[in-house]
C-alpha positions in Angstrom: -3.2 39.1 64.5 -3.2 37.1 67.8 -4.1 33.4 68.3 -7.4 34.5 70.0 -8.3 36.6 67.0 -7.7 33.7 64.5 -10.1 31.3 66.2 -12.8 33.9 66.6 -16.1 32.9 65.0 -16.2 36.1 63.0 -13.2 35.1 60.9 -13.1 32.8 57.8 -11.8 29.2 58.3 -8.1 29.3 58.7 -7.4 26.3 56.4 -9.4 27.9 53.7 -7.5 31.2 54.0 -4.2 29.3 53.8 -5.3 27.3 50.7 -6.4 30.5 49.0 -3.0 32.1 49.7 -1.2 29.1 48.3 -3.1 28.6 45.0 -3.5 32.3 44.1 -0.8 33.9 41.9 1.2 36.6 43.8 0.0 39.5 41.6 -3.7 38.5 42.2 -3.5 37.4 45.9 -4.1 40.7 47.7 -7.1 41.7 45.6 -8.8 38.3 45.8 -8.2 37.9 49.6 -9.5 41.4 50.2 -12.7 40.8 48.2 -13.3 37.4 49.9 -12.8 38.9 53.5 -15.2 41.8 52.7 -17.8 39.5 51.3 -17.4 37.2 54.4 -18.0 40.1 56.9 -21.1 41.4 54.9 -22.6 37.9 54.9 -21.8 37.3 58.6 -23.7 40.5 59.7 -26.6 39.6 57.4 -27.0 35.8 57.8 -24.8 34.9 60.6 -21.1 33.9 60.7 -21.8 30.1 60.6 -23.5 30.5 57.2 -20.8 33.0 56.1 -18.1 30.5 56.8 -19.9 27.8 54.8 -20.3 30.2 51.8 -16.6 31.2 52.1 -15.7 27.6 51.4 -18.1 27.3 48.5 -16.7 30.5 46.9 -13.2 29.1 47.4 -14.1 25.9 45.5 -15.6 28.0 42.7 -12.3 29.9 42.4 -10.2 26.8 41.8 -9.3 27.7 38.2 -6.0 27.8 36.3 -6.4 31.5 35.7 -5.7 32.0 39.4 -2.6 29.8 39.4 -0.7 31.2 36.4 2.3 33.3 37.5 3.1 36.6 35.9 6.3 36.6 33.8 9.2 38.7 34.8 8.9 42.3 33.5 11.9 42.0 31.1 10.5 38.7 29.7 7.0 40.1 29.5 8.2 43.1 27.6 10.2 41.0 25.1 7.4 38.6 24.3 4.4 40.9 25.0 3.3 40.4 21.4 2.5 36.8 22.2 0.3 37.6 25.2 -1.8 40.0 23.2 -2.8 37.5 20.5 -6.0 35.4 20.8 -5.7 32.1 22.6 -6.9 29.9 19.8 -4.0 28.4 18.0 -6.0 28.4 14.7 -6.6 32.2 14.8 -5.2 33.9 11.7 -2.9 36.1 13.8 -1.5 33.0 15.5 -1.0 31.3 12.2 0.8 34.4 10.8 3.0 34.5 13.8 3.8 30.8 13.5 4.8 31.2 9.9 6.9 34.3 10.6 8.9 32.5 13.3 9.1 29.3 11.2 10.6 31.3 8.3 13.1 33.0 10.7 14.2 29.6 12.1 14.7 28.2 8.6 16.9 31.2 7.6 18.8 31.0 10.9 19.7 27.3 10.4 20.4 27.3 6.7 22.3 24.0 6.5 19.8 22.0 8.5 16.9 23.6 6.6 18.6 22.7 3.3 18.9 19.1 4.4 15.3 18.9 5.5 13.9 20.7 2.4 16.2 18.8 0.0 15.4 15.4 1.6 11.7 16.0 1.7 11.7 17.3 -1.9 13.5 14.2 -3.3 11.1 12.0 -1.3 8.1 13.8 -2.5 9.3 13.9 -6.1 9.8 10.1 -6.1 6.4 9.5 -4.5 4.8 11.8 -7.1 6.5 9.9 -10.0 5.5 6.6 -8.6 2.0 7.9 -7.9 1.7 9.0 -11.6 2.8 5.5 -12.7 0.5 3.7 -10.4 -2.4 6.0 -11.4 -1.8 5.2 -15.1 -1.8 1.5 -14.3 -5.0 1.4 -12.1 -6.9 3.7 -14.4 -6.4 1.4 -17.4 -9.6 1.0 -19.5 -11.6 3.3 -17.2 -12.1 5.8 -20.1 -14.5 3.3 -21.7 -18.1 4.2 -21.0 -19.1 0.5 -20.7 -16.2 -0.3 -18.4 -18.4 -2.0 -15.8 -20.2 -4.2 -18.3 -17.5 -5.2 -20.7 -16.0 -8.7 -20.5 -13.6 -11.0 -22.5 -14.6 -14.6 -23.0 -12.0 -17.0 -21.6 -11.8 -20.8 -21.3 -10.2 -23.2 -18.8 -8.9 -26.5 -20.2 -6.9 -29.4 -18.8 -3.8 -30.4 -20.7 -1.4 -33.1 -19.4 -3.0 -33.0 -15.9 -2.7 -29.2 -15.5 -5.6 -26.8 -15.7 -4.8 -23.8 -17.9 -6.6 -20.6 -18.8 -6.7 -19.1 -22.3 -8.1 -16.2 -24.2 -8.1 -18.3 -27.5 -11.7 -19.2 -28.3 -13.3 -21.3 -31.2 -14.6 -19.3 -34.2 -18.3 -20.3 -33.8 -18.5 -19.3 -30.2 -19.2 -15.6 -30.9 -22.3 -16.3 -33.1 -23.5 -18.9 -30.6 -23.4 -16.4 -27.7 -25.1 -13.8 -29.7 -27.9 -16.0 -31.0 -28.8 -18.1 -28.0 -27.9 -16.1 -24.8 -30.0 -13.0 -24.1 -27.7 -12.0 -21.3 -25.5 -10.2 -23.8 -26.2 -6.8 -25.1 -23.5 -7.1 -27.8 -20.7 -9.5 -28.9 -17.6 -8.9 -31.0 -15.2 -11.4 -32.5 -11.6 -10.2 -32.8 -8.3 -11.6 -34.2 -5.0 -11.1 -32.4 -3.9 -8.2 -34.5 -1.1 -8.0 -37.0 1.0 -5.6 -38.9 -0.5 -5.1 -42.3 0.5 -2.9 -45.2 -1.7 0.2 -45.9 -1.0 1.8 -49.2 -2.2 5.2 -50.5 -0.7 6.3 -53.7 3.0 5.8 -53.5 3.0 5.8 -49.7 3.4 2.5 -47.9 2.9 2.1 -44.2 3.0 -0.9 -41.9 0.3 -0.5 -39.3 -1.1 -2.7 -36.5 -4.8 -3.5 -36.6 -7.6 -6.0 -36.1 -10.4 -7.8 -37.8 -13.2 -7.1 -35.4 -17.0 -7.3 -35.1 -19.1 -4.2 -36.0 -20.5 -4.0 -32.4 -17.0 -3.1 -31.1 -17.4 0.6 -32.0 -20.2 1.0 -29.4 -19.0 -1.6 -27.0 -15.6 0.1 -26.6 -17.2 3.5 -26.9 -14.7 4.5 -29.5 -14.9 8.2 -30.2 -15.8 8.7 -33.9 -14.3 12.0 -34.9 -15.4 11.9 -38.5 -17.6 9.6 -40.7 -20.2 6.9 -40.1 -21.2 6.1 -36.5 -21.5 2.5 -37.4 -18.5 2.2 -39.8 -17.9 -1.5 -39.8 -21.2 -2.6 -41.3 -19.8 -2.8 -44.8 -17.4 -5.7 -45.5 -14.9 -3.6 -47.7 -14.5 -0.7 -45.2 -11.7 0.4 -42.9 -11.7 2.6 -39.7 -8.5 4.6 -39.1 -7.3 6.4 -36.0 -6.7 10.1 -36.3 -2.9 9.5 -36.2 -3.0 6.9 -39.0 -5.3 9.1 -41.1 -2.8 12.0 -40.7 0.0 9.7 -41.8 -1.9 8.4 -44.9 -3.8 11.5 -46.0 -2.2 14.5 -44.3 -4.7 17.3 -43.7 -7.1 16.0 -46.4 -10.5 14.5 -45.4 -10.0 10.7 -45.6 -13.7 9.8 -45.5 -14.7 7.9 -48.7 -11.0 7.6 -49.8 -9.5 4.2 -50.7 -6.8 2.4 -48.8 -5.2 -0.8 -50.3 -4.5 -3.4 -47.6 -1.8 -6.0 -48.0 -1.7 -5.3 -51.7 -4.7 -7.5 -52.1 -7.9 -5.6 -51.3 -9.2 -2.0 -51.6 -11.1 -0.7 -48.6 -13.1 2.5 -48.2 -12.4 4.7 -45.2 -15.8 5.0 -43.4 -14.7 6.7 -40.1 -11.8 8.2 -38.2 -11.7 7.5 -34.4 -9.5 8.9 -31.7 -6.3 7.1 -30.9 -6.6 4.9 -27.8 -4.7 5.9 -24.6 -1.5 3.9 -24.0 -3.1 2.0 -21.1 -6.2 1.0 -23.1 -7.0 -2.7 -23.5 -7.7 -2.5 -27.2 -4.8 -1.0 -29.2 -4.9 -0.5 -32.9 -4.0 1.8 -35.8 -6.9 0.6 -37.9 -9.9 -1.7 -37.7 -11.5 -3.7 -40.5 -14.8 -5.7 -40.4 -14.8 -9.2 -39.1 -16.8 -10.5 -42.0 -14.2 -9.2 -44.5 -12.4 -12.4 -43.7 -15.2 -14.4 -45.2 -14.8 -12.4 -48.4 -11.0 -12.9 -48.5 -10.8 -16.5 -47.2 -14.1 -18.1 -47.9 -13.0 -21.8 -47.7 -11.0 -21.4 -44.5 -13.8 -19.5 -42.8 -16.4 -22.0 -43.8 -14.3 -24.8 -42.1 -13.7 -22.6 -39.1 -17.4 -21.9 -38.6 -18.0 -25.6 -37.8 -14.8 -26.3 -35.9 -15.2 -26.1 -32.1 -11.8 -27.5 -31.4 -9.7 -24.8 -33.1 -9.1 -22.1 -30.5 -7.7 -19.2 -32.5 -9.8 -16.1 -31.8 -10.9 -13.6 -29.2 -14.5 -12.8 -28.2 -15.6 -9.6 -26.3 -19.0 -9.3 -24.8 -21.2 -6.7 -23.1 -23.7 -7.7 -20.5 -27.1 -6.2 -20.3 -27.7 -3.9 -17.3 -28.7 -5.9 -14.2 -27.2 -9.2 -15.3 -24.5 -10.6 -13.0 -21.5 -12.4 -14.5 -21.9 -15.3 -12.0 -25.3 -16.3 -13.4 -24.0 -15.9 -17.0 -21.0 -18.1 -16.3 -23.2 -20.8 -15.0 -25.2 -20.7 -18.3 -22.3 -20.7 -20.7 -19.6 -22.8 -19.0 -20.4 -26.0 -21.0 -21.1 -24.4 -24.3 -17.8 -25.6 -26.0 -17.9 -29.0 -24.2 -21.3 -29.7 -25.6 -20.2 -29.2 -29.2 -17.0 -31.4 -29.1 -17.5 -34.6 -31.0 -14.5 -36.4 -29.6 -15.6 -38.0 -26.3 -11.9 -38.6 -25.2 -11.2 -34.9 -25.8 -14.3 -34.0 -23.9 -13.3 -36.0 -20.8 -9.7 -35.1 -20.8 -9.7 -31.4 -21.6 -13.0 -30.5 -19.8 -13.3 -27.0 -21.4 -15.2 -24.5 -19.3 -16.1 -21.1 -20.7 -16.4 -18.0 -18.5 -16.4 -14.2 -18.9 -13.7 -12.0 -17.4 -14.3 -8.3 -16.5 -12.5 -5.5 -18.1 -11.5 -4.2 -14.7 -9.1 -7.1 -14.3 -7.7 -7.4 -17.8 -4.5 -5.4 -17.2 -3.6 -6.0 -13.6 -5.0 -9.5 -12.9 -4.1 -11.5 -15.9 -2.3 -14.4 -14.4 -4.0 -17.8 -13.8 -2.9 -21.0 -12.2 -5.0 -24.2 -12.3 -7.9 -22.2 -13.6 -7.8 -19.7 -10.8 -6.7 -16.1 -10.9 -3.4 -15.6 -9.1 -2.9 -11.9 -9.6 -0.7 -10.4 -12.3 1.0 -7.0 -12.8 -0.9 -5.8 -9.7 2.0 -7.2 -7.6 4.4 -4.6 -9.2 1.9 -1.8 -8.7 1.7 -2.7 -5.0 5.5 -3.2 -4.8 6.1 0.3 -6.1 3.4 1.8 -4.0 5.3 0.4 -1.0 8.6 1.8 -2.5 7.0 5.3 -2.8 5.8 5.1 0.8 9.2 3.9 2.0 10.9 6.9 0.3 8.4 9.3 1.8 8.8 7.8 5.3 12.6 7.9 5.0 12.5 11.6 4.1 10.1 12.3 7.0 12.3 10.5 9.4 15.1 12.9 8.5 13.0 15.8 9.5 12.0 14.1 12.8 15.5 13.2 13.7 17.1 16.6 13.0 14.2 18.5 14.7 14.4 16.4 17.9 18.2 16.3 17.9 18.3 20.1 17.9 15.8 20.3 20.7 18.2 21.9 23.1 18.7 24.8 20.8 15.0 25.6 21.0 14.4 24.6 24.7 14.6 28.1 26.0 12.1 29.3 23.4 9.6 26.6 24.6 10.2 27.5 28.2 9.6 31.2 27.7 6.5 30.6 25.6 5.0 28.3 28.3 5.9 30.8 31.1 4.0 33.7 29.4 0.9 31.6 28.9 1.2 29.5 25.7 -0.6 26.3 25.9 0.7 23.0 24.5 -1.7 23.1 21.6 -0.2 26.5 20.6 3.3 25.1 20.7 2.2 22.1 18.7 0.6 24.5 16.2 3.9 26.4 16.0 6.0 23.4 15.3 3.5 21.8 12.9 3.4 25.1 11.0 7.2 24.9 10.6 6.9 21.4 9.1 4.1 22.4 6.8 6.2 25.4 5.6 9.1 23.1 4.9 6.7 20.7 3.1 5.3 23.5 0.9 8.9 24.6 0.0 9.8 21.0 -0.6 6.7 20.7 -2.8 7.8 23.5 -5.0 11.3 22.0 -5.4 9.7 18.5 -5.9 7.5 19.8 -8.8 10.6 21.3 -10.4 12.4 17.9 -10.1 9.4 16.1 -11.5 9.3 18.4 -14.5 13.0 17.8 -15.2 13.0 14.1 -14.6 9.6 13.1 -16.1 10.8 12.7 -19.8 13.5 10.3 -18.6 11.1 8.5 -16.4 8.7 8.1 -19.4 11.5 6.7 -21.5 12.4 4.2 -18.7 8.8 3.1 -18.2 7.7 3.4 -21.8 4.8 5.6 -20.9 3.5 9.1 -21.7 2.8 10.4 -18.2 2.1 14.1 -17.7 1.5 16.4 -14.8 -2.1 17.7 -15.2 -1.4 21.3 -14.1 -4.7 22.6 -15.4 -6.7 20.0 -13.5 -8.1 21.3 -10.1 -8.3 17.7 -8.9 -4.6 17.4 -9.4 -3.9 20.4 -7.2 -6.4 19.1 -4.6 -4.6 15.7 -4.4 -1.2 17.5 -4.3 -2.4 19.7 -1.4 -3.7 16.7 0.6 -0.4 14.9 -0.2 1.6 17.9 1.0 -0.5 18.3 4.2 -0.1 14.6 4.9 3.7 14.8 4.4 4.1 17.9 6.5 2.0 16.5 9.4 3.7 13.1 9.2 7.1 14.8 9.3 6.3 17.3 12.0 4.1 15.2 14.3 6.7 13.6 16.5 9.0 16.8 16.9 5.9 18.9 17.7 4.7 16.5 20.5 8.3 16.1 21.7 9.3 19.7 21.9 6.0 20.9 23.3 6.3 18.4 26.3 9.4 20.2 27.8 9.0 21.4 31.5 9.3 25.2 31.5 10.6 25.4 35.1 13.5 23.1 34.3 14.2 24.8 31.0 14.4 28.3 32.5 16.4 27.2 35.5 19.2 25.7 33.4 18.1 24.4 30.0 17.0 20.9 29.1 19.7 18.3 29.0 18.7 15.2 27.1 20.2 11.9 28.2 20.6 8.6 26.6 17.0 7.7 27.0 16.0 10.9 25.1 18.1 9.8 22.1 16.6 6.3 22.0 13.6 7.3 19.8 16.0 9.0 17.4 18.1 5.8 17.2 14.9 3.8 16.5 14.0 6.1 13.7 17.5 5.9 12.2 17.2 2.1 12.4 13.8 2.1 10.7 15.1 4.5 8.0 18.1 2.3 7.2 16.1 -0.9 7.4 13.9 0.4 4.6 16.9 1.4 2.5 18.7 -1.9 3.1 15.6 -4.0 2.2 15.5 -2.0 -1.1 19.3 -2.6 -1.7 19.0 -6.4 -1.1 15.8 -6.6 -3.3 17.5 -4.7 -6.1 20.6 -6.9 -6.1 18.4 -10.1 -6.1 16.3 -8.7 -9.0 19.5 -8.1 -11.1 20.8 -11.5 -10.2 17.6 -13.1 -11.5 17.7 -11.1 -14.7 21.3 -12.1 -15.3 20.4 -15.7 -14.5 17.9 -15.6 -17.3 20.3 -13.9 -19.7 23.0 -16.5 -19.0 20.6 -19.4 -19.7 21.6 -21.3 -22.9 19.4 -20.1 -25.8 19.9 -23.2 -27.9 20.2 -21.2 -31.2 22.4 -18.5 -32.6 20.3 -15.3 -32.6 23.1 -13.0 -33.8 22.8 -12.0 -37.4 19.3 -13.4 -37.7 16.4 -11.3 -38.9 12.7 -12.0 -39.3 10.5 -10.4 -42.0 6.6 -10.4 -42.0 5.5 -12.6 -44.8 2.8 -11.7 -47.4 0.9 -13.3 -50.2 3.5 -11.9 -52.7 6.5 -13.2 -50.7 5.1 -16.7 -50.4 4.1 -16.8 -54.0 7.6 -15.8 -55.1 9.5 -17.4 -52.3 11.8 -19.6 -54.4 13.1 -16.8 -56.7 13.4 -14.5 -53.6 15.5 -17.1 -51.9 17.7 -17.7 -55.0 18.3 -13.9 -55.4 19.1 -13.3 -51.7 21.6 -16.2 -51.7 23.1 -15.0 -55.0 23.7 -11.5 -53.5 26.2 -12.9 -51.0 24.5 -11.0 -48.2 22.6 -14.0 -46.9 23.8 -17.4 -46.0 20.4 -19.1 -45.4 16.7 -18.4 -45.6 13.5 -20.2 -44.5 9.8 -19.6 -44.0 8.0 -20.5 -40.7 4.7 -19.8 -38.9 6.3 -17.7 -36.2 9.4 -15.6 -35.6 12.6 -17.1 -34.1 12.0 -15.7 -30.6 8.3 -16.7 -30.3 6.0 -19.7 -30.8 2.5 -18.7 -32.0 0.9 -22.1 -32.0 0.1 -25.0 -29.7 -1.6 -28.2 -30.6 -2.8 -31.5 -29.1 -3.9 -34.6 -30.8 -0.5 -36.3 -30.8 -0.1 -40.0 -30.5 3.1 -42.1 -30.1 4.3 -45.5 -29.3 2.9 -46.4 -25.8 0.6 -43.4 -25.5 -2.8 -43.6 -24.0 -6.1 -42.0 -25.3 -5.8 -39.3 -22.6 -2.3 -38.4 -24.0 -4.1 -36.9 -27.0 -5.0 -33.9 -24.8 -1.3 -33.1 -24.2 -0.4 -29.8 -25.7 2.8 -29.5 -27.8 4.1 -26.2 -29.0 4.2 -26.2 -32.8 6.4 -24.6 -35.4 5.6 -25.1 -39.1 8.4 -24.7 -41.6 9.9 -26.3 -44.7 13.6 -26.6 -45.6 16.7 -25.0 -44.1 15.1 -24.3 -40.7 17.9 -25.4 -38.4 20.6 -23.9 -40.6 18.9 -20.6 -40.8 17.9 -20.4 -37.1 21.3 -21.6 -36.1 20.4 -24.8 -34.2 22.8 -27.6 -33.7 20.8 -30.9 -33.8 21.2 -33.4 -31.0 20.3 -36.3 -33.2 19.2 -36.9 -36.8 19.0 -34.2 -39.5 16.9 -31.3 -40.7 14.3 -31.5 -43.4 16.0 -32.2 -46.7 15.1 -31.8 -50.4 16.8 -35.1 -51.0 14.1 -37.1 -49.0 10.6 -37.0 -50.4 9.3 -38.6 -47.2 10.2 -35.4 -45.3 6.9 -33.9 -46.3 5.5 -35.9 -43.3 8.6 -35.3 -41.2 8.7 -33.9 -37.7 11.5 -32.6 -35.4 11.1 -33.0 -31.7 12.9 -31.1 -29.0 14.4 -32.8 -25.9 11.4 -31.9 -23.8 9.0 -33.5 -26.3 11.2 -36.7 -26.5 11.1 -36.9 -22.7 7.3 -36.4 -22.5 6.7 -39.1 -25.1 9.2 -41.4 -23.4 11.0 -42.2 -26.7 14.4 -43.9 -26.1 15.5 -43.8 -29.8 13.3 -41.1 -31.3 14.8 -40.8 -34.8 12.9 -42.9 -37.2 9.9 -43.4 -34.8 6.4 -43.1 -36.3 4.1 -40.7 -34.5 0.6 -39.4 -35.4 -0.9 -36.0 -35.3 -4.7 -35.8 -35.7 -4.6 -39.3 -37.2 -1.9 -38.5 -39.8 1.4 -40.3 -39.7 4.6 -38.3 -39.0 8.2 -39.6 -39.0 10.7 -38.2 -36.5 13.8 -37.1 -38.5 15.7 -35.2 -35.9 16.0 -34.1 -32.2 16.5 -30.4 -31.3 18.0 -29.1 -28.1 15.6 -27.3 -25.8 15.7 -24.0 -27.6 14.7 -20.9 -25.7 11.9 -19.3 -27.7 9.5 -18.4 -24.9 10.1 -17.0 -21.4 13.7 -17.5 -20.2 12.3 -18.0 -16.7 10.0 -20.9 -17.5 10.6 -24.5 -18.3 11.0 -25.3 -22.0 7.7 -26.6 -23.4 7.6 -29.8 -25.5 8.0 -28.7 -29.1 7.2 -30.3 -32.5 8.6 -28.7 -35.7 6.5 -30.0 -38.6 7.0 -29.8 -42.3 4.2 -27.5 -43.7 5.0 -25.4 -46.8 1.9 -23.2 -46.7 1.5 -22.5 -43.0 3.7 -19.4 -43.0 3.8 -16.3 -40.8 7.3 -15.0 -41.2 10.5 -15.4 -43.2 13.7 -15.8 -41.3 17.0 -14.7 -42.9 20.5 -15.5 -41.7 22.9 -12.7 -42.7 26.3 -13.7 -44.0 28.6 -13.5 -40.9 31.4 -12.1 -43.1 29.2 -9.0 -44.0 28.3 -6.1 -41.8 24.6 -6.2 -40.9 24.0 -2.6 -42.0 25.6 -3.3 -45.4 23.6 -6.5 -45.8 20.3 -4.8 -44.9 21.1 -2.1 -47.4 21.7 -4.6 -50.2 18.8 -6.9 -49.6 16.1 -4.2 -49.2 15.7 -3.7 -53.0 15.3 -7.5 -53.4 12.4 -7.6 -50.9 10.9 -4.5 -52.5 11.0 -6.2 -55.9 9.1 -9.3 -54.7 6.9 -7.5 -52.2 6.0 -4.2 -53.8 2.9 -3.5 -51.6 4.8 -3.6 -48.3 7.6 -1.5 -46.8 10.6 -3.7 -45.9 10.1 -4.3 -42.2 12.5 -6.6 -40.3 13.5 -7.3 -36.8 16.8 -8.6 -35.4 16.3 -11.8 -33.3 18.8 -10.8 -30.7 17.0 -7.5 -30.1 13.7 -9.3 -29.9 15.1 -11.8 -27.5 16.4 -9.0 -25.2 12.8 -7.7 -25.0 11.9 -10.8 -23.0 13.7 -9.2 -20.1 11.8 -5.9 -20.4 9.5 -6.3 -17.4 12.2 -7.6 -15.1 14.6 -4.9 -16.2 12.0 -2.2 -15.7 11.4 -3.5 -12.1 15.2 -3.8 -11.6 15.9 -0.3 -12.9 13.1 1.3 -10.9 14.2 -0.6 -7.8 17.8 0.5 -8.3 16.7 4.2 -8.7 14.5 4.0 -5.6 17.2 2.2 -3.6 19.8 4.8 -4.5 17.5 7.7 -3.6 16.6 6.0 -0.3 20.2 5.7 0.5 20.8 9.3 -0.6 18.0 10.7 1.6 19.1 8.5 4.5 22.7 9.8 4.2 21.4 13.4 4.1 19.8 12.8 7.5 22.9 11.0 8.7 25.1 13.8 7.6 22.9 16.3 9.5 22.9 14.2 12.7 26.7 13.7 12.5 27.2 17.4 12.2 24.9 18.1 15.1 26.5 15.4 17.3 30.0 16.7 16.5 28.8 20.2 17.4 27.3 18.9 20.6 30.4 17.1 21.7 32.9 19.9 20.9 34.0 20.3 24.5 34.4 16.5 25.0 36.5 16.3 21.8 38.7 19.2 23.0 39.4 17.5 26.4 40.1 14.2 24.7 42.6 15.8 22.3 44.3 17.6 25.2 44.6 14.2 27.0 46.3 12.7 23.9 43.5 11.2 21.8 44.5 10.9 18.1 42.3 11.8 15.1 41.7 8.1 14.5 40.5 7.6 18.0 38.1 10.5 17.8 36.9 9.4 14.3 36.1 6.0 15.8 34.4 7.5 18.8 32.0 9.7 16.7 31.4 6.9 14.1 30.8 4.0 16.5 27.1 4.8 17.3 26.1 5.2 13.7 27.9 2.0 12.7 26.1 0.0 15.4 22.7 1.4 14.2 23.5 0.3 10.6 24.5 -3.2 11.7 21.2 -3.5 13.7 19.3 -2.3 10.6 21.0 -5.0 8.5 20.1 -7.7 11.0 16.4 -6.6 10.9 16.3 -6.0 7.1 17.9 -9.2 6.0 15.1 -11.7 7.0 12.4 -9.2 5.8 14.2 -8.9 2.4 14.8 -12.7 2.2 11.1 -13.5 2.8 9.8 -10.8 0.4 12.2 -11.8 -2.5 11.6 -15.5 -2.0 7.9 -14.7 -2.5 8.7 -12.8 -5.6 10.9 -15.6 -7.0 8.0 -18.1 -6.6 6.5 -16.9 -9.8 9.5 -18.1 -11.8 10.3 -21.7 -12.7 13.9 -21.0 -13.6 15.2 -18.9 -10.8 18.2 -18.3 -8.5 18.7 -19.4 -4.9 19.3 -16.5 -2.6 22.7 -16.9 -1.0 24.3 -15.3 2.1 26.7 -13.4 -0.1 24.0 -10.8 -1.0 23.5 -9.9 2.6 27.2 -9.7 3.3 27.7 -7.4 0.3 24.9 -5.1 1.3 26.2 -5.0 4.9 29.6 -4.0 3.7 28.1 -1.4 1.2 25.9 0.0 4.0 28.8 0.4 6.4 31.0 1.9 3.7 28.3 4.4 2.7 27.7 5.3 6.4 31.4 5.8 7.2 31.8 8.0 4.1 28.8 10.1 5.0 29.8 10.8 8.6 33.6 10.8 8.2 33.7 14.4 6.9 32.0 15.7 10.1 33.9 13.4 12.4 37.3 14.2 11.0 36.5 17.9 10.8 35.6 17.8 14.5 38.7 15.8 15.4 41.0 18.2 13.6 39.5 21.2 15.4 42.0 23.2 17.6 41.2 22.1 21.2 42.1 25.5 22.6 39.4 27.1 20.4 36.8 24.4 21.2 37.4 24.7 25.0 37.4 28.5 24.8 34.1 28.5 23.0 32.5 26.5 25.8 
């Protein structure tokens, strides 16, 4: 065509023709240009060429669509991947999903070692997260099985003692009746004692079971499931309610209703109902219940005095609010109820008792108070292990991300071909996410197997009875959501990363990732090891704190010391019991007290001393009541003075003070000083060291040990140190049975009971250690995979270096250096985080360690050692490879 022809008015605009030629795919160009030219000529003849030229431009604009731009794949490529071009374009179409899963499975089989690392790491992470999830669910669901969960409350009271505001569950005896009679806000109230082990005898069978004296409204309030018997079983004073487990132990398969049970060898009770045993996380735990008003029949004089005593805080009260009543309004009404009944004006002003109700929803996890305000409680551990579980899951997902992106070059050509034949980015993302979901599903199967195997040991560790609710559809729904979340979290970054590759560059010569491309991978490794190192530091500090408490001086000898629950028969025959035990040669000393050697069950104010003020009467002193041989039996070495002695008749008004009490009273020479308790004179006969009978992590409370023969809760027995404990127990059992025929011989070793004081801390420490080890294990799995890939990637470089004279040590250092640097960076980031978090945790302890730099240095050395051990196998294997073979393979 000549120049004259091209500028003729009967031709389309030249620029439009050139643009059409450029944007149209070669295999469509001839057909589209022909159609456009034919249409132009027809319009020119009909409407004129000026209008035809304008319409040509409009048609061109309408044809600006990606369908015209997409180039056709080469014949051999198209033939090989034709199955992909025939499938529907939607990446959620069933055919596409089936194709994704098929290719995903083939990739897993092709790369067995990397697949094993990914599936194994995710499975461990998911198993740990599932176990922690079961534990957390058990904690947060506590008491939710009660129908009245939203309206049940416990009555508490704030009081000020020695300038500090304290919160207590202990309530005066008359408060329950007062609330029930004068406050219409309450639908029901139930008084309750603190529970105790009591003897239940049926025929020749004797069992020691734990139960409560409790008000008759408790059955409906706590929605206890009555399996058999009366629906209101506590209305009769001489009745007893058994759990199904206790009924089975006492009566076997026989119907227990109407049968008689003898309690404490003093009273016969009729079984009126059998109720279902409470779940382990229930707030009210018991083997039996007896009516509250049975106490009036058993201890009429004591109950009569207690009914008028608003200063004796020794009981619990549970209440149920009526529907529509808010606790805030009720608290405003009842806050001064105790204060208004106190006769002592000094006590009123100094203690300022304030009553309030506390919801059941907070009983288990929010039980700690400071200065009258709730400061949390066990919820901090629930949150802590929730974070631990998330850490483990994130660490496992990071493994998947790192290995997937590190091996991106292996799949670059696949991405390029898919894009060239028409796959959109959404389809590629769907492909890679389907692979991660397939891995997550495989990991789920393996994780469930691990949980089944480990769960019994986990239950032993946590002292729970957790189960996988396989038959519950909700369980599988949660598990499916959890798996989808894990799969999407693990596969999101690799999917977005791999789908972003440029197809032209890939098909020209592959994708070559540089240093910038590896930066996200390094960041993920740093995050992964930061989590792991924080857990390592936290675990070491927890164990240091536990050991710090264990190393604290106890102040008494708890070895070879046992405590036995007292009873009416034992107290009645205490002197002949004592004489026979000593005569047996199995026992070196025996005494009776109001609490066991490792606990203090009573606290009292009303003490006066030389120089004290009226306000000092509100100072609370821990109280142990005993008689003779107390310090000898418990194994306490007195600081000053002596123990109570049968040689001194005045010791009937004697008192022993510990060092904390002497300090609080400001007594310079305490022995022989006259003090008063509730107006009665007491003479200080000795000073005890600050014995550790309460928490080993708290300051020792001021303690008074008073001489009271009849205030007895337990009998303490010191076994002869020259006799084996097992032999001594065997020999003294018949003696106790002789004087206590209605009770089984039940004893506890003081050293074992003292060890239980560390249970919570040891639980946290053990769980932290396990989670920390698993975090390191999962991190090292990923590190092993990355080291293997990097060694494979640098095969040619290693071969050249070996030819040029590099030693195995040089090559090992070369391959290890990057990983070591990342671990050091992780330690630098993790250390301040761990220091802050653990300092916050230690704030709840009075007696605590100071975090030293040594912990962080030890963890750094451990982390580096673990890292080097993990990657050394791959590094040395690559360094020992024959350079001729490695260069040939390239």
